[in-house]
N, C-alpha and C positions, 0 to 999 in steps of 0.2 A: 241925641243927635250930635254925633262928634263934630270937631271943627271941619273936618272934609266935607260933610255933607252942607255946609254953608257956602256961600256963594260962588265962588270959582270952582268948586267940586261939582255943585248942583246945575250952573252954567255950562259946563262941560259935558255933563250928562244930557242935559237938555238941547245942546247943539247937534247930538247924533240922531240921526232918524232910524232908530231901533227896528221899526216896522219894516225898514226896506232890507232887512237880513233875516237870515234862520240860524237856528241852533241847531244841534244834533237833534233835539227832539221836536222842532218846529220853529214857528214864528218867534224873531227876538223881541217883539214888541214890549215885553215885560223886564228887558234886560237892564234898563234904566233903574228900574224899581228895585231890582235885585242887587245892583250894584250899589244904589243907596243904602239898604239893609246892611250890605258887607261892610260899609263904613259906620254903621252904628257904634255906639257904646253898649250898646245891650248884646252881650257877649251870645246870648243864646240865638237872636236873630242874625248875628253877623256869622255865627256858625252854620245855622239853616242857609243862609245866603250863599257861604262857600259851596255846601252840599249840592244847592241848586247850581251854581255854576259849573261844576264837575259834570252835571248831568248835561248842561247846555253847551260845554266846551270841548269836552274831551270823551265823551262817554260812547261816542259813536265807532270809534275803532278805526275808522279809517282816516284820522287826521282832524284837526280841529277844523271848524266851518268859519268862513269869513268875517264873521261878527267878532270873533276872537281877537281880531287886530284892533277893534276899536274897544272891547272891554279889558283886555290885559294891562294896558296902562294905568286903569282904576284899580287894578289888583295890587300892581305896583305900588301905588300911591298908599294905599290902605297899609302895606306891609310894615312898614316902620311902627305903626302905633298898636298892631295887632299884638296881644297877649300870645303866650305860648303856645296854647292850644290850638288857637288861629294860625299863628306863624307857620306851624306844622301843616296844617290843612292847605295854606296858600303856597308855600313851596312844593307841596306835592304837586297841585293844580299848575304852577309854574312848570314843573319838571314834565307832567305830561304834555304840556303843550311844546316843548322843544324835544321831545322825545319820542319819534315816531320812527318804524322800520325803514321807510322810505321817504328821507325827508326832501329830497331833490325833485318831488313829482310835485308839490305844491307850493305856488307862491305865498299862500297864507302861512306854511308853516317857515318859509324863509323870512318872511318879516317879522313873525313872532320871535325867532331867534335872533334877528337883529334887536329887537327892542330888549329881550333877555341879555344880551350880549353888553348894550349899553348899562347895564345895572352890576356891571362886573365888581365893581369897588364894594357895593353894597352886600352882594354875596360872599365875597371874600369874609367880610366882618362875620356874616352868619356861619361859614365854615368854620370859624373858632369858638362859636356859641357853646358853653357850658353843657347845654341840652344836646346830647348825642343824637337825637333822633333829628333836630334842627340841622346840627351841623353835618349830618351824613346826607339830609335832602340837598343842602347848598353844595356839597361837593359834587352830588351826581348831577345837579344842575350844571354847574361848572364843567365838570367832565364832559357832559352834554355839548357844550358850545365851545369844546376846544382847549379849556383851561387846565392847568395842571396844579393840584393842591396837594399838601403833604397830608397823607392819611394819619389819622389819630389812631387807628388800629396798631397794635402791637406787631412787630415784625415775626 
């Protein structure tokens, strides 16, 4: 278990009535468990959880379900402790939460964008990461929230 899954993180997870929400695939009653696995120091468990989150939060193709508003803050909390592979998956998940064709159609989408916009300073740090995939994903997120970054691609 990581530090995140100790008291404050766990208490925040437990404070959300997950069963009152739905994911892209059905009831969100297991969301707290998925997010706890995401914060695990066991890379295999964390990666499996990130893939579960992909299915739960963005696989529907119609925009993220309302449960994403409650889940995304935990994803953002895990991001700084994530290793390279998990960081790539989490940045891709975050990007999908803010990158939809008709963003003005859902209040959920707008709230997710506000959450990610609040993370701009952190995302600028990832945009200069030596890992090109991480840097490009961060730049894609920043572009989708209206930020301009200097491209690392040669002109």
